[in-house]
N, C-alpha and C positions, 0 to 999 in steps of 0.2 A: 811090637818093636818097631818104631818109625824107620823108612827108609827113604830114597831119594824118591820114591813114588808120590809122597805127600809133597814134594815139593811143587813150584808152581808152574803150569803146563808152559814151555817156554813158545808155544804159538801164541799164548796170552801177553806173552811179554813185548814181545814184537810184533807188530802186526806182519801179516802173511802176504799182504798185497797191497799195494798202492790203492787206496780207495779215492783219492783225490783225481787219479787217472781215471777210475771208473766212472766217474760223474763229470766233475770239474767244469770245462770251459762250456759244455753244452747244456744239458737240461738245467744245471743249476743257475745258470744265469737265463737260462728263460722263466723259471720261477721268479728269478728277483727282480727281472724286466716288468714280468705281467702282474706280478702279485704285491708291485711294491716295495719291496727290500730294497734299499737303499745300497747299490751297489754296481761299480762300473765294470763293464763285459769286458773280460782278458783281453790282451793284444789277438791272440791267435784266433776269435771268434770267428774273425772274416772268413776263415776258410769253409764253414759251415753256414755262413751267410745270417749267422745271429745277432750281426751288430746292427741290423736294419728294422729290430723290431721297433713296433709302432702300436703302442696300446692306447695311446690318447691324441685323436686327429683333429686340428683345429680346422676352421671354415677358410683360413687364410691358406692354408698349405694345401686345401682341396679345391680351392679357387678354381672354375674354369676346367674342371675334368669333367670334359664331354657332357658337361651340362647335368651329371648325375647328383650334385651338391647343392642344396638349396640352403636359405636362409635359417630354415627352419632344422638344419643337420644335414649329413650326408644321406643321401638317400632319402630324405624324411619329404620328399614331394606333397605338394596339395593333389588328393586323389580326387578330382571333381569328374565325376559322369559328364563327358559331353551330351549335348542336348541334341534328342532327334531332329533332324533334318526333315520335319514333315510339312506337309501344306496346311493350310488354315482350313479348317472345316467350315468356315463362314461362308469364305470364298468359293469353296468346293459348292456350298449349296446354291449359290447365285451363277455360278460357271455353267455355262449352255453346254451340253454335249459331254458330260460326265469328264471321266480324265482318270489317270492310273490311281491306284490306290495308295495311300502312305507307304507302307511298308515297302513297296515296290520303287518308289521314286522319291528320292530326298528332297529334288525341286521339280514343280510340277509347272508346266508352262500353262497359263489360263487362258480359254477361249474368250472373246469379247462378250462383254456382257449385252444381253438383251435390253435396251433400254427403252425402247417404244413398241407400242401395239400397232403402230401405222407401217408395216408392210409392203414394199413395193409390189409384191406378188396382185394385189387387187386393181382393176382399172377404175380411174377416176372418172367423174362426167367432163367429157372433153369439152373444151372451149374452141368455138370456131371462127373463123374472119365475117361469116354469115351469121352469126349467130346461133340459136338453138334450132336444129329443126321442129318441125311441127310437133302437136302435142303428142301424138300416137308414137312417132318417134321417139320423143322424151319419155312416155311411159317405158316404152321397151328399153330404153335405156336404164331408167329407172330400176326396172325389174332386173336386169342385167346386174345393175349396180348392187341392189340390195342383195342378189344370190351371192355375188362374188364377197359382200362384207361378212354374211353368214358363214360362208365357208372360211374366210380368215378367223372369224372367233371360235369357228370349231376347232381349226388346225391348233390356236392357242391354247383352246381348253387342253387338249391331250398334251400339249408340250409342258403346261404347267402342272397337269397331274402327274406327268413322267417325272418332272423335276422332283415336285414333292414326294414321290416312292422313293427316289435315290436316295432323296435326306434322310427319309425314315429309317431304311434300311443302315444308313452309314451311320447313325445315333445308334440304332439297336446293336450293331456291331460294338461300338465303342462300350456301350453298357455291358455288353458280355465279357468284352476284356477285362475290364476293372474289375468286375464281378468274383472273375476267375482269379485274379491276382490278390484281392481282398479274402480267397478261400484258404489262403497260407500256401501258396504254392500247388494248388492241385494239377495244375497244367507244367508244373516245372519239368528241367529237365534233369533227367538221372544219369549223373556223370559216375562210369564205371561203377555203377550200384550203391552210388551215395545220393541220398536224398538233397539234390541242391534242385530246391524248389523255384517256382516264379515267385512273382510279387515279391512278399519282403525276405526273399535271400533266404531259405529254408535250407539249412546244410546238414548233413549228417545226422538227420532225426532232430535238429533242434534250430531254433529262431536266433542268429546272431545278433538281433537287434541292429538291424542295418539301417540306409535310407529309410526317411519317411515316404511311405506312399502317397501320391496326390491322387485323391478320389477322381473316379472316371466322373467328367462333366453330364449333368444331365441334358437332355434335349432341350430346356427351356434356357441354358447357359447361352449367354450370346456368342462366345468364341471359345467352345471345348478345346484343351490341348492335352496331348497324350503326356505321360508321367516321362521326364528326361531321365530318370534314375533308376527303372523298375528293369527292363531289360537287360543294360550295360552291367548290374550289379551281378546279375545271375551269371553274365556270362564270365565276369571276373571269378567265380566260385567255379565255373565248370574249368576253366584254364589254370588255375592253381589247382584242380583237382587232377586233372590231367597231368600237370607238370609233376606234381610229387610222388606219381606212381611209378614215372618213368626211372627212379633213382633207386628204386627197390624191387629188383626182379625175381628176388627169392620169395618175396612178402608180399607180391601186388596188392593184397586185399587187406593188407595192415593197415594203410591209412582210412580205411573204410569200416573199419570193426571198432566196435565202442569198447572203451576202458583200454586200448593198444595205446602204447607211448606215440606212436604215429598217428594215431587218430586225434590224442589231445594236441600233438604239434599243429595238426591240419585245421582243427577248430580254433584253435589261437591264432594261424596265418589268416583264417577265413573272417573272425570276429573281434579278436581283441588287439591282434599287433598295432601297436601305435601308429606305427609307418603306413598302413594299409596299403601295400605295394601290391600293382596289378600286372600281370604278364602282358607287358604293352610292347615287346621286342629287347625293350632295355635293362628290365628288372629280373628276368628269368633267373639270372646267376644270382642274384641278391636272396631271393625268393627261397632257391633251394638252398642256400648257406644257411639263412634264418631258420628253415623249417628243419636242416639237419642237427643245428645245434639245440633247438628246441626239444627235437627226439631224443637226442641224447640227455638232456635235461631231464626229461621226464622217464628215460629208460632207468638213470643212474638216480631216480628218487632224490630229485634236486630240491624238492620242500624242505629234506632233513640234511641237507649240505652244512657243515660247520660254517660254510663262507660262500653266498650266493649273489653276494652284492649287484645289482643293476640289471640280473636276469630278467629276461622277460620284459624289459621296461627300456623303451628308447634305442638307441642304436648298439649294436654290437660291439661296435670297434671304437666309441667313444668319440667326443667332439669337443671343442670350445671348452674343453676345461670340465668334460663330462666323462668319468671313469668308461672304460670298455666293461662289458661283462667281466667277473671276476673269472681268472682263468684264460680270456680270450687273448689273444694279440693279432694285429692285423699288420698289412704295409701300408703303404700312403696311399694305395687304390680303395682302401675299404674292404681288403678281400683278408681271410682269416688265413694268418699262417702258422698260426700254434694254438693248441688247447692244451693246458698243462693243471695238472693238479696233484700236490701233493697232502695226502692224509687229509682229505677234505669230506672223508663219509660217503664216498660214493658207493652205492650197493645196488647189484645187478648185474647183468651181463652187457658187453658193449655193442650198441646197435649197427647193423650194417650202415645204417645213413651217415653216421661220422664219417664215413670213406667218401661222401657227395659232397665231399668241400676240394676239390681239386687243387686248389693252390696250397693245402696244408703243407708245411716242411717239418712240423715238431708236434706228436702226440705224445704227451708224456702225463701219463697215471700213475703213480707209484704210492704205494704205502697207504693203501686202503683194501684191506684183510675183505671184505663182503663183496667184493670186485669180482666176481667171478665170468664161470663159462670160457667159451675159445674165443680167438682172436677171430674177428671177421673176415672172412676170406676176401671180401671189398677193399680191405684195405690194401691189399696188395694189388689188385686189379685197378684201382680207380685211383687212389694217391700217388699217382706217378711222380710228383714233387718232393714227395717224404723225404727227408734226410735224417732224420732221427725219431726212432721209435723204442719208447721206454713206458714198459708197462711191466715194472718190478715190485715185488716185496705185496703182492696181492695174492688172490686164490684163483688165477686163470688156469683151465685147463686145457687139456687137446695138444695137438703138437702145431709146428710152425707150417701155415698155410703156404702151399705151393706157388701160389700166386705172390706170396714174400720174395720169392726168390726170383720168378719170373717178371715180375712188373715193377721192382723197386731198384732200378738201376742208378738212381740218384743217392740209395740209402747209406749212408755213413757211419751211424750208430744205431747199434740193435742192442738192447736190454731188455732181457725178459728174466733175469735172476730174481730167484725166491718167489717161485710159483708153485703149483702142481703139473706142469707141464710134461710130456712126454714124446715119443717119437724120435725119430731121428735128425741127424743134421745131414740133410740130404748133399750129395754130389754137386746137385744144382747151385749152392751156395757160389758157384763159380761166377754165377751170372751177375753175382751183388758186385760189380766190378767198382764201387766207389766203397766199398766197406772200409773202415778203418778202425771200430771197434765192434767186436761181438761177445756180449755178458751172458753167459746163460747158467749161472752157479746155482746151486741146489735146487734142481727140480730133478725128472725122472729121466732124462733124455739118455738114451743108448746107442749102440752100435759103433764103427768105427769113425777115425778123425781122416777126413778127408784133407789129407796135410796138401795135396797136389790141388785140388780145387780150390782151399784156401790162398794157395799162393798166385791166385788169379788177381786177387786185390790188394791192394795196397795197407795191409793191415798192421794197425801199430798195437791193439790189445787183442788176445783171446784168450777169454776166460770161461773155460768149462769146468771149472770146481763143482763137488758135491753132485755127482750124477753117474750113470752106469758106462760109459763109454770105455770101450774095450778095444782089444788089437794092439798091433805095432804101431807106434809112432813113425811113420815112414820117414825117410829120409829127405824127403821133398820139404819137411817142415824148415831144413837149411835154406830152401829157396824163397822164403820171404824176408828179404835182407831188411825191409822195414819194420819189423815185429820190434817192439821195445817191452811187452808185457805178456809173459806167458803162464797162463795158469792151468792146471790138466791134474792139480790134485785131488783126492778123494774120487778116483775112479778106479778102472779095471784094467789098466794098461800095463803092456807087460813089453819083453824084449831087452834089449839093450840101450844107451844112450848112443844116439848115432854121433858119428864124429863131424858131421856135419853142422851140428851144432854151434860149431865154432865160426861160421859163416855169420851168426846172428850177433853181428858186431853193434848193434845199435840198441841190443837188450839192454835194459835195465833192471830186470825183476823175473825172475823164474820160479816156479814151485811146482813141483813134480810129488810132491808127500801122497803116502798112503796108496802107492799102486803095487804094481808087481814087477817093476822095472830091475833087471839083474845085469851083469856083467860089472866092467869097471868103469871108472869116471875118465872119458878119453881125456888125452892131455891138453887138446884143442881149446877145453875151457878156458886155457890161460889169454886165449883172445879175445875174450869176453872183457876187455878192458873198461867199457861202461857198466857192468853190471854191479848193481848195489844190493839186491837181495837175491840170495842164492840159496835154496830149500829144496831138497830131495829126501827130504826126512820118512822114515819107514817104508824102505823097500828092501832088497835084497841085492844090494850092490856091495861087490868084492875088492879085492885089490889095496894098493896103497893110495894113498891122498896124493893127485901129482904135485908135483914140486913146483909147476906154474901156476900154483896157487899162488904163489908171491907177485905174479904180475898183474894180478886182479887189482888193481890198487883203488878202485874206486869202491868195494865192498865195504857195505855198513852192516850185513849180517850173513851169517854163514850157518847153516843148517841142515848139516847131514848126519843127525841121531837116529839111532835105531835102523844101523846096516849090518855090513859084515865086514867095514872098512879095516885093514889091519896096518902094520907097521908104523913107524914113528911119526910124529906130527913133523911137517916139514919144517927146516928153519926158515924158509921163506916167509912165513906167518909173521913175522917180524916187521915186513914190506907192507902190511894191512894196516895203516895210520888210520885209517876211517871205520874200522870195525868196532861195532859198540858192542854186539852178541855173537857168539861163539860158541854153537852148540856140535857137541860130537857126542854125546852119552851115547851108550848101549853100542858101543862098536868093539872092537878087538887092538885097538890102540896100544903100541908098547912102548917101554922104554921111558925114559925123563921125560919132563915137560922141556923143550928146548928152552935155553935161556933168551933166544931171541922173542920169547914172549911179553918182556917189558917192553918192547919196541911198539907193542899196540896200546899207542897211549891214548885211546879216545875207547879202550874196552871197558864195559859197565859190568857185564855177564858172562862169565867163564864156567862154561858145563861141559864137563869132561868126566862124570859119574859113568860107572858100569863099563870099565875099560882095564888094560893092564899095564896101566903107569905106575911109574917107582918111585920117581923123586918130584919136589917141589923145586924150582930153582930159587936161589936167591934174589933174582933178578924181578920175582914178584912185585918187589917192593916197588918198582918203577911205575907200578900202576896205583899208587898212593891216593893220587888225586883222581880218580875215575872208576875203580872198580869197586861195584856194589853189591855183587853175588858171585860166590865162589862156590863151585860145586865141583868136588873130588870124592864123591862116595863110591865104596866097591871097587877100589882097585889095589893096586898090589904097594901103596906106599910105606916105605920102611925108613927108620931112623926118628929123631923126635921133630916136632912141631917147629918147622923154623922161627926163627924171632922175627924175620921180616913179616910174618904177617900180621903181626901187632902195628905195621906201618901202613897196614889198609885201614885206615880210620874211618873211612865211609863207608866199610862193609856193613851192611844189614844182613846177609846171610853166610852161614860160614857153615860147610858141609864136609866134614873129613871121615865122617865114619865108616866102619867097614875097610877098615886098613889094616896095617900091620904096625902102627904108631908105637912108640914108646915114649918113657919118660913123663915127665908130670904136665899137668895142663899149664901154661904158662901166666903167671897173675896178670900178665902186660894185657891179656884177651877181656881181663874186666875191667882193667883201669883205663886202657886206650880206645877200644872197639864199644863204643858206648852206645852206638846206634844200633847195636845188633838186636834183631827179631828172633832169630832161629839160630840155633848153637847144635849142631848135632856132632858129638864125638863119641858114640858108643860103638863097640866092636871092634876095638884096638886092644891095645897091651899098654894101656896108660897107668901110671902109677902114683905113689905119693897122696897127698888131702887134696880134698876139692877146694880151690883157693878161695877164702874167702871176699877176694875183690870181686867175685860174680855178682855179689848183690848190688854192684855198681849198673849193673845191667837192667834198667829199669824200663826199658822198651821191649825187654824180651818175652817172647809169648810161647816158645818152644826151646825146651832143654833136654838133651839126652845125653846121659851120662852109663848107662848101664852097659854091663857087660866089658869091664875092665877090671883092674886089679888095684882100687883105691882103697886107700884105708882111712878110717875115721869115722867124721860125724858132717852132716851136710850143715853149712852155716845158718842158724837161724835168720841171718838177713836173705839168704836165698830163699828161704820158706815166707819169707815176709813179700817177695815178688808176687806171688800168686794171686789171682783175681778174687780169692776170699778177703785177702787183705786189701784189696783195692787197687793190685799190679796188675799187669797185663799177662803175667805168666799163665798159661792153662794148660801145659802139657808138662809135665817133671819125670823124665824117667832117669832112674837111677837103681841100684841095688839094694837090697834091705838087709837089714841084722837078720837072718834066720831065729825061727823058734826050734828050741831045742826038738829035735827028732825028727822034723822036718825038713831042713833045708831052706833054699830060696824058695820055694813053692809058697811058702806061709807069706810071703810079699802080698801076694794077689788077695790073700784072706784079709791082710792087716789092712790093705787099702779099701776094702768095701766094710769092714767090721765097723759097729757105732762106738764100739770102744778098741783102743788100739791093742794089738797082741804084748804081751807080757816081754821085756826086752830082757836076756839073760845074756850070757858071756859074748865078747866081740868074736867076731871071724875075721879072716881078710877078705873083708867085705865092708864097704862104708855102711855105717848105720845112720839111720833118717828119724831127724828130730819128730818127738810124738805129735807137734801139731801138722808137720806133712802127711804124716801117716793116716790120721784123720780125716784129710781133706777131701770131700766128694770132688771128683772130676780129676784126682791127682794121680797119677801113674807111678808106681814106684816097683 
């Protein structure tokens, strides 16, 4: 026998939370802006700074920015190794007295060259006024002159030999240096364990194919010159290696361990980065930014992304009509301010290096079910500008890092819903003084709700549904006057609903479903005049429904089902002109449905099953333009079915089963309610024939007529509505004529037998046409 339990779950009829408020202005427009969705940012995005997203930067915009941008694109300066300011080896060979080595002095002052062998050291034959002295004297003078000449030649010989030796030594040193470079970095520098070699820029076990190496000049070269690119290229690698190591203190060796995402990113920086930036005092931030992004790319298996447009090529922020790397958004200074991916097949764990972008304001990684592991702790300690952290509908585990509380003072939006996270929402949440929205739906968080701590922030949205939070919701929850959305459903909260709930005058939506709340609903709820969605289903609430409900005129949905609320439905419900869904099933409501119900002129669903209600008012007809579903099963309704029911011409669902209704089924139900999909009238005291007019209900999927006092037969036209005849009717419940000696139990056998049971005499029960009895899937 069917019951109201087969009806549509009301929580699926009307959404239990405002999803536009969950996402809305922040990350959705961040994604639109960066991923090319043509949509304007809403007006209120300036609160979070989202209106300044720049994903395509023009040279005109960036002109003059401290020389960071060139005609080749922002940051794509020509990387030219400056020439070594050494001295000319040819001059060195011909310079008297040696000099400083090239590596010690970029400019060498050269000594005057010896251009003559006639030095003033030797005495010349002196000419006197009296002519030459006698021959003997002349011979003595000549011998002295010859000796002096020999001495001068001897000195010149040794000087020349010394110069030659110096020249040979210098040439030999040059040959050795060149040979060392040609051997692939044998004398290279080891940067923190990485093989950053000399010569041809050998890095981390690979040769990146760097600048061409100029061969060492041989002694026969007239003017040998040292290579201008060799040593500076090594220096660039060493500096990059040192630089990237500073941003990963937890894994300092990762950049130098082959196969890691960090190692791949370092290789790319040294070898394949088209911008070939060098740490020169102006590019360090830019290098780290690119390193962080490329590490993220490899850690998230970027080669398999659904969209990886422009990654690893050109400028990460884009310029002059060239798009930025997909999912990356920058400000006007070329600093990354957002990384956002929605369902892009990200696989793996988020690397700590993503937190090395200090200008990041928005990190949005959602709908990637193979994104695993914990939230990196550095996200909280390094990303101090972060305003939005949206990591939801992934497979993230672990707890919220303490650094998130202590380091993200500017964080306004935190969404971690639909993961496998655990742990507690710590009292330190009070340090998030800018927090406006915190959404932790559907995880394994537990522990108390620190309402006092949350009150320290200008909180607008508190979403903790689907966890294991417990304890009493302290009255401090009323000290968050900015709160507009409160979702605590499907947890283990207990205690009463605090009267301070009336202080939440900005509240638009509240859901406390499926907890252990008890006590009565405070009259202070009447102060929630902006409340649109009110749900406290499946608790242990008692007492009467406050008459102040009539003051809550902004309500669109009321769901207080499955509690122990008693007494009459207040007449004030007639003031709820905007209510579309009214759910009060499974309570202890008593008395007649108030006539004021007709004033709810926007009502689409009225769900009052499983109460103690006694009468349907005539004013139900006033809902003829809006009411689509009417559930009144399992009450104490008496009398006949009111004719006003037939005025509800838009009805698709009518449940009047399990009451004490008498009289016939109104033929107008078949003639006027032609949109009906479900009609349940079983379990009453209805009499007479089953109206032939029911055959007009061609959209009918379920018809329950059993356990009444009908006479006659089910019309063949009704049988023709079954799905076997091309109709929609899948379930037909009715009483059957019994087989002699077996009573009504024979109906089950008749329904399943290949041939129908024989028909005997009529009892005071309806007989079912043979065609219906033999139908598979038709219940009689």
